[in-house]
N, C-alpha and C positions, 0 to 999 in steps of 0.2 A: 127229718130229711134235710132240713136247712143247714144244720151244722156240718153234715156230710158233704153237701154241695159246696159249702164254703171252703172246706178242707181240700176238696178236689180242685177247686178253682185256684187255690194257693199253690198246689202241687203243679198244676199245669203252667202257671206263671213261672214257677221255679225252673221247670223243664225248658220252657221257652227261652228263659234267660241263659241257661246252660248251653242250649243249642246255638243261640246267637253268639255267645262268647266263643264257642267252638268254631263256628263259621268264621268269625273275625280272626281267630288264631290260625285258621286253616288257609284262607284266601288272602293274597297280597298282590300288589302290582309293583312293577319296577319301571321307573321313568326312563325316557330316552337319555342317552349319554350317561347312564348309570348302570351299574352291575350289582347283583345281589350275591353275597357270600352266605351260603346255607350251612349251618352246623347242626349235627344230630348228637344230642347229649354232650355238647361241648366240643365235638370233634368235627373237623372240616369234612363236608360231604360233597358239595357241588357249588358251581357258580351258575347263576341264572341271569338271563338277559331281559331286556325291556319287555313288558307284557304282564298278563295275569298268571299267577302261579299258586300252587297248593302246597301247604306244609302238613306234616304229621302233627296233629295237635299235641301239645305238651311234651313233644319229643324233639322237634326241630325249631330252630330260631334263625332269623335272617338279619344280615347286616349289609348296609348299602355303601357302595364305593362310588365316589364321584369321578367320572372319566373326563370331565371338562378341563380345559387349559386353565391353570391357576398362575397367579403372579405373586411374587414375594419381593419385598424391598429390603435391602441391607445397606449398611454404611460401614466401611472399613477404614480405620485410621492406621496409617503406616508412614514410614520415613523413606525418602528417596536416597539415592547414592550420594547426593550433595547435601545431606543432612537437613532436608526440608520436610516438615511434617505436613501431610495432606490427608484430607478426607475424600474417600472414593465411594460414591453411591453406586450400588450395583442392583440392577433390576433383572430378576430371573423369571422366565416363563417355563413352566414344567407341566407334565401330563403323565398320568399312569398309563403304561403300555397295556394294550388290550389283551395281549397274550401272557401278561405277567401280573394279573390282578392278585393272584395268591401271594406272590412275593411282596407286592406293595402293601397288602393288607396285614401280613403276618410278620414280615421281617423288620419293619420300621414302625416305631410307636409315635415318633414326632418327625415327620419328613422335613419340615421347614428348618428345624434345628440342625438336622444333619446336613442339609444343603448349605446353611449358613456357615457351618464349621469348615466345609470343603472350600467355600468361597474365601474365607479368611486365610486358609492355608495356601490357596492358589495366589491370591493377591500378595501376601507376604513373601511368597517365593519369587515373584517377578519384579515388583516395583522397587524394592531396595537395591536392585542391580542397575536401575536406570536413574539418570539425573532428572531434575524437574522438567527441563525442556524435552528430554527424550520421552518422559512419561506422557506429556501432552501430545507429542508427535505419534506415539505408538498406542494411543488410546484404543483404537480398533483392534490392534494386535493383542492387547491385554484381554479384551472381550473374547476374542477367538480362543486364546489360551485357557481362560477360565471356563468357557463352554466345553472345550474339548476334555479337560480334566474332569469336570462335573459329569459330563455325559458318560465317560468311560467308567466312572465310579457308581453313579446312581442307576445306570442301566442294570447292574446286578441286583438292585433292590426293586426293579420293576418300574422305574421312572425314566421318562424321556425328557431331556433338557432341550427345549426348543431354542431358547435364546438366553444369553447371559450378557446383558448390556452394561458397560461402564458408562453411565449417563453423564458424569461430570467428574472433574478433578478440582478439588477446592483446597488451595493452599491457605496458609495463615494470612490474615488481612494485611499485616505489615509486608509480607513477602509479595502479595499481590500489588500493593501500592508501589513497592520498589520495582517490580517488573514493569508496571505502567510508566514509571519515571524513566527507566532505561529505554523503553520503546519510544517515549516522547523525545528523549534526547537523540536517539538514533535518527528519528524522522526529521528532527530539526537540523541535524548534521547533513542529511541527504538534501534537505531543502536549501541549506546554505551552499552546498556544492553546486546544486542546480542553478541557483542565482549567480554564483561566481562564473560558471560556464556561460550563462546567458550574457553577463557583463563582458566576458572575454570575447565572445562572438561579436557583440555589439561594437566593442572597441576596434576589433580587427576589421569589421566591415566599414567603420568610420574611417580608419586609417587607409583602407583601400580606396574608399570614395575620395578622401582628401588627396591621395596620391594621384588618382585619375584626374581629379579637378586641377591639381597643379600641372599635370602633364598637358591637359587641354589648355590651361592658362598660358603655359610656356609656348605652346604652338600658336596661340592667339597673338602673344607678344611678338614672336618671331615673324608671323605674317604681317603684323602691324609695322614692324621695323622694315620689313622688305618693301611694304607699300610706301613707307616714307622715303626709303632709298630710291625707289623707282620714281617717286614724285620729285625728289631733289635732282635726280639725274635729268629728268625732263625739264625742270625749271632752269637748271644750269645751262642746258643747251639753248633754251629760248633766250635766256639772258645774254649769252655770248653772241647770239645772232643779232640781238637788238642793240647791244653796246659794243661796238668794234674796239678791239684792243684789250678787252677784259679777259683776265686769266681765270682759270678754274679756282685758283687759290683766292682771288678776290671775291668771287661769287660765294665760295664756301665760308669765307670770313663773314660776309654780310649775312648769310643764312644763319650761321651759328650765333652771331650777335643778336639777330632778330629773335631766335629761339630763347636766348638768355633773358631778354627783356620780357618775352611772353611768359616765361617761368616766374619772373618777379611779379608780373601782373597777377598770375594765378595765386601766388602766395598772399598777395595783399587782399584779393577779393574772396577767395575760397578757403583759406586756411584758418579763418577765425582770428586773424591778427589785425591790429590797428596801428602799428608803428613799424616802419622799415628804415634801417640806417644804410645809406648808400654813399659812396664817395661823391663829392660835389665839385671837384676840380674840372676844368674844361677838357682836359685830355683823358678823362675817365673812359669815355667810349672807345678811344683808340687803344688805351691800355687793356680794356676788356677784350678787345678783338685780338691784340697781340698775345695775351695770356692764353686765350682759347686755342689759337693756332699753335702756340708752343706746347700746350698740353697734348694736342693731337699728334705732334711730332715726337712726343716722348721726352721733351727737353724743358719741362716746367721748371721755372726759376733760373734757366740759363739758356739764352738764345744768342749764341756767338755770331751766327750768320745774319742776324737781323740788323738793319741799319741803326736802330736805336735799342738800347736796353730798357725794357719796360720796368717801370717802378712797381714794386710789390703793392698790391691793392688788398686791403683787408676784406675778407668775405663779408657779404651782407649779413646783418644781424636782424633777426626777427623777434620781436617781443609781443607777448599777448596783451 
């Protein structure tokens, strides 16, 4: 009986293993954001959603399709309209359409390769028509164009293109350095123009201030001279009242001669000089007075109406 029991035990174990394998082949689960494509004897049968499902053992098989958003990175090298080679990195986010799982699973064997081909075709169709500066300016426009073309093409294969972002435009290093040099030179030119305008405004303001200062100075001098004239008029009147018989010409001559000697005094004390040459003859004072009066009459050098002809007196010489 013992050999029979052992054989029965082995059989039962075999049956249990077969049943376990059958159960494992029959039951399966589909995760969230995943779909299952069920084939029966190699032919498409149905699409199953997340949860627990049952297969016909040894007749059906299941394949899982990821419905999450995926991202692929590509780099396209192309030439701009002004013959500058650039590298354009493109980042694409795509997703399988929920209602086109069959097309996404069966129509394309390598979706990323297909997307890369369409990206190269779109970039090479747009960028060679633009200059390097226009390429930088229209970076977002290139992204929109690539996304539109990709979406219209890949939707037929069951894929939805969420974004196609041109993340950068990378020209050759020498070209980049040259662009930086041009930008630096332009900024230096703008700075020089700004400094020139500032200097111009400063000089104009200085000229206006100087003109205003001169005008005020002229008004001050005029007021000073008017005050002197008023003072002289008052002095002359007082002098004529105090000295009977004195004429206005005598008073003016005396005042002018006094002013002349005051001027010489200022030259000697305030001008930084130490030697003054003056005529030393006894009639020098009278000559000074006669020449001053002649100058006032507009007859310097010739006074025919005067009782005596004054001798020419050399002007004072001042040496430092």
